[in-house]
C-alpha positions as CSV (number, residue, x, y, z in Angstrom):
1,M,9.9,-45.3,30.8
2,K,10.8,-41.7,32.9
3,Q,9.8,-41.7,36.3
4,K,8.8,-38.9,38.6
5,V,10.2,-39.8,42.1
6,R,10.0,-38.1,45.6
7,L,13.3,-38.3,47.8
8,A,13.4,-38.0,51.6
9,L,16.6,-35.8,51.0
10,S,16.0,-32.1,51.0
11,L,18.0,-29.5,48.3
12,Q,20.1,-28.9,50.8
13,D,21.6,-32.2,50.1
14,E,22.4,-31.2,46.6
15,P,26.1,-30.0,46.6
16,F,25.1,-27.3,43.9
17,F,22.8,-25.9,46.3
18,Q,24.3,-26.4,49.6
19,G,25.1,-23.1,51.6
20,M,22.3,-21.1,49.5
21,S,19.7,-19.4,52.0
22,P,16.7,-20.9,53.3
23,E,14.9,-18.0,51.2
24,I,16.5,-19.0,47.8
25,M,15.9,-22.7,48.6
26,T,12.3,-22.1,49.3
27,R,12.1,-20.5,45.7
28,I,14.2,-23.0,43.9
29,G,11.9,-26.0,45.6
30,G,8.9,-24.6,44.5
31,V,10.1,-25.0,40.9
32,V,12.2,-28.5,40.5
33,Y,11.3,-32.2,41.0
34,H,13.4,-35.4,40.3
35,R,13.2,-37.9,37.8
36,K,14.6,-40.9,37.3
37,Y,16.5,-42.5,34.5
38,E,17.5,-46.2,34.0
39,A,20.8,-47.1,32.6
40,R,21.3,-46.0,28.8
41,Q,18.0,-44.0,28.9
42,I,18.4,-40.6,27.0
43,V,17.9,-37.5,28.8
44,Y,17.4,-35.5,25.8
45,F,18.2,-35.9,22.0
46,P,20.0,-33.0,19.6
47,D,16.8,-32.0,18.2
48,D,14.9,-31.2,21.5
49,P,14.1,-28.2,23.0
50,C,16.4,-26.4,25.8
51,D,13.3,-26.6,28.1
52,Y,15.0,-27.6,31.1
53,V,18.1,-27.6,33.1
54,Y,19.4,-30.7,35.2
55,W,21.3,-31.6,38.3
56,V,22.9,-35.0,38.7
57,R,21.6,-36.2,42.2
58,E,22.6,-40.0,41.9
59,G,24.6,-41.7,39.0
60,R,26.0,-40.5,36.2
61,V,25.4,-38.9,32.5
62,K,27.5,-38.5,29.6
63,V,26.8,-35.6,26.8
64,T,28.1,-36.9,23.5
65,R,28.1,-34.7,20.2
66,I,27.5,-37.0,16.8
67,S,29.1,-35.5,13.7
68,D,27.5,-34.9,10.2
69,D,29.2,-38.2,9.3
70,G,27.9,-39.9,12.1
71,R,30.9,-40.2,14.5
72,E,30.5,-39.9,17.9
73,L,32.3,-38.1,20.7
74,A,31.4,-38.2,24.2
75,F,33.1,-35.0,25.7
76,R,31.7,-34.7,29.1
77,H,30.6,-37.1,32.2
78,V,28.4,-35.3,34.7
79,L,28.4,-36.5,37.9
80,P,26.3,-35.8,41.1
81,G,26.4,-32.5,42.0
82,D,27.2,-31.2,38.6
83,M,24.7,-29.3,36.1
84,L,23.8,-30.0,32.4
85,G,21.5,-28.3,30.1
86,E,23.0,-24.7,31.2
87,E,22.7,-23.6,27.5
88,C,18.9,-22.6,28.1
89,L,20.7,-19.2,29.4
90,S,21.6,-18.3,26.1
91,K,18.4,-19.3,25.2
92,K,19.2,-21.6,22.4
93,N,16.7,-23.5,20.6
94,R,17.7,-27.2,20.1
95,R,20.1,-28.8,22.8
96,G,22.6,-29.9,19.8
97,N,23.7,-32.6,22.0
98,Y,22.8,-36.2,23.6
99,A,22.5,-36.9,27.2
100,E,22.3,-40.4,28.4
101,A,22.5,-42.1,31.9
102,M,25.1,-44.3,32.2
103,Q,23.7,-46.4,35.1
104,Q,20.5,-45.7,37.2
105,T,20.5,-41.9,37.7
106,I,18.1,-39.5,39.2
107,L,18.1,-36.1,38.0
108,C,17.1,-32.8,39.7
109,L,15.0,-30.8,37.1
110,M,14.2,-27.2,36.5
111,R,12.4,-25.7,33.6
112,A,14.4,-23.2,31.8
113,E,12.4,-20.0,32.3
114,D,12.4,-20.9,36.0
115,F,16.0,-20.8,35.8
116,R,16.7,-17.9,34.0
117,Q,14.3,-15.9,36.1
118,L,15.9,-17.2,39.2
119,V,19.5,-16.4,37.7
120,F,18.2,-13.0,36.9
121,E,16.7,-12.2,40.2
122,E,19.0,-14.1,43.0
123,I,22.4,-12.6,42.7
124,E,23.6,-15.7,45.3
125,L,22.4,-18.5,42.2
126,A,23.9,-16.3,39.9
127,R,27.4,-16.4,41.5
128,I,27.5,-19.8,41.9
129,V,26.1,-20.5,38.5
130,V,29.2,-18.1,36.9
131,K,31.6,-20.2,39.8
132,V,30.8,-23.6,38.1
133,L,30.8,-22.5,34.6
134,N,33.9,-20.6,35.0
135,Q,35.4,-23.9,36.5
136,R,34.2,-25.7,33.7
137,I,35.8,-23.3,31.4
138,M,39.1,-24.0,33.2
139,D,38.8,-27.6,32.9
140,L,38.1,-27.5,29.3
141,E,41.8,-25.2,29.0
142,Q,43.5,-27.8,30.9
143,V,42.2,-30.6,28.6
144,L,43.0,-28.5,25.5
145,V,46.7,-27.9,27.2
146,E,47.0,-31.6,27.7
147,T,45.9,-32.8,24.2
148,V,48.6,-30.4,22.8
149,F,51.6,-30.8,25.0
150,S,51.2,-33.8,26.8
151,T,51.8,-37.8,25.9
152,V,48.8,-40.1,25.7
153,R,50.0,-41.9,28.7
154,S,49.9,-38.6,30.4
155,R,46.6,-37.5,29.3
156,I,45.2,-41.0,30.4
157,A,46.7,-40.6,34.1
158,A,45.3,-36.8,34.3
159,C,41.3,-37.9,33.1
160,L,41.5,-40.4,35.5
161,L,42.4,-38.5,38.3
162,R,40.3,-35.9,37.3
163,L,37.2,-38.4,37.3
164,Y,38.5,-39.5,40.9
165,R,38.4,-36.4,42.4
166,R,35.1,-35.6,41.3
167,Q,33.8,-38.6,43.1
168,S,33.1,-39.4,47.0
169,G,32.9,-41.8,49.4
170,Q,34.6,-44.8,50.0
171,F,34.8,-46.4,46.7
172,A,36.1,-43.3,45.0
173,S,39.3,-44.9,43.5
174,V,36.8,-47.1,41.4
175,L,35.9,-45.5,38.1
176,H,32.9,-47.0,36.1
177,V,34.5,-46.3,32.7
178,T,35.0,-47.8,29.6
179,H,38.0,-47.8,27.2
180,Q,36.3,-45.9,24.6
181,E,34.9,-43.3,26.9
182,I,38.4,-42.6,28.1
183,A,39.5,-42.4,25.0
184,N,36.7,-40.1,23.9
185,L,37.5,-37.9,26.9
186,I,41.2,-37.5,25.8
187,G,40.7,-37.2,22.2
188,A,42.8,-40.7,21.6
189,T,41.8,-43.7,19.9
190,R,40.8,-46.7,21.6
191,E,43.6,-49.1,20.9
192,T,46.1,-46.9,21.9
193,T,44.3,-45.8,25.1
194,T,43.8,-49.7,25.7
195,A,47.2,-50.5,25.1
196,T,48.2,-47.7,27.5
197,L,45.9,-48.8,30.0
198,H,47.5,-52.1,30.2
199,E,50.6,-50.6,30.4
200,L,49.5,-48.7,34.0
201,R,48.0,-51.8,34.9
202,D,51.4,-54.0,34.4
203,E,53.3,-51.3,36.6
204,G,50.7,-51.7,39.3
205,L,48.9,-48.4,38.9
206,L,45.5,-49.5,38.3
207,E,43.6,-52.5,37.6
208,I,41.1,-53.0,34.6
209,A,37.6,-55.3,35.0
210,N,34.2,-55.2,33.7
211,R,33.7,-51.6,32.5
212,R,35.8,-50.5,35.6
213,V,39.1,-49.0,36.4
214,V,40.3,-49.4,39.9
215,L,42.9,-46.8,40.9
216,R,45.5,-48.6,43.0
217,D,48.4,-45.6,43.3
218,I,47.2,-42.3,43.3
219,N,50.4,-40.7,43.8
220,A,52.3,-42.9,41.0
221,L,49.1,-41.8,38.5
222,D,49.7,-37.9,39.7
223,R,53.5,-38.2,38.5
224,V,52.3,-39.8,35.3
225,S,49.9,-37.2,34.8
226,R,52.6,-34.4,35.3
227,N,55.7,-35.9,33.3
228,G,53.8,-35.6,30.0
C-alpha cells in the first residue's frame, strides 16, 4: 500500500531543488509531500491520468512501455534526484507508460497543476526544468548514436558507466540491475547481453552476482565504451 511519510530532511537536500532561493523553496514546500513505495510496486499505470510529477528521494524507479503485442521495453531508470512524470507539462491526458519501484523507494510528489503554475511563475524553477530536460535529450541522442554505430560490447560498457556516474557514495560501483534491464536500456537481446557481460567479467572488468553488477575497472570500461 502507498504510504505518506514525513522525512527529517528538508527539500534542500533534494538534488533537484538544491540552490533554489528560500522564497521558491517555501512555495514548493507548501505543495509537495513524500510517499513510500515497496519494491515492485507500481507508481502509475499507462491509463492513469497525468496528475502528478515526481522526484526520487531514495531508491529507484523504472519506466516501461508495452507494445500492442505485449512486448515490454524498460527504457529509463530514474535514480535519486531525477524527475519523472513531467509529461504533465504538455497537459497530456494519460501516462502511456508504467512506472515501477525497483526497490523500496521514497518519492516526492507535486500535483500537476501546482507544478505547471510554479514553472510558469518562477523563472528559477523553469530554468532548472529546461536544463534537466535538455540533458535528457542529449543522453537519448547519445544512446541513439551508440545503437547505430557501436558494438553491443561498447554499448554495455557505456550503459554501465552512465548508471555508475549517476550514483554517488561509497557503493557507487555496485549497480543493482539485471541482464534483462541492461538489454532493454541498450536495445539488445538478453542472451547477447549476458554473453557479453560474461566476457567483461572474465577480463576482470566487473563482477556479476545476485541481480547486481559490480564495476571493478572503471578506466578499462571507459576504453571499451569508446572503442565501439
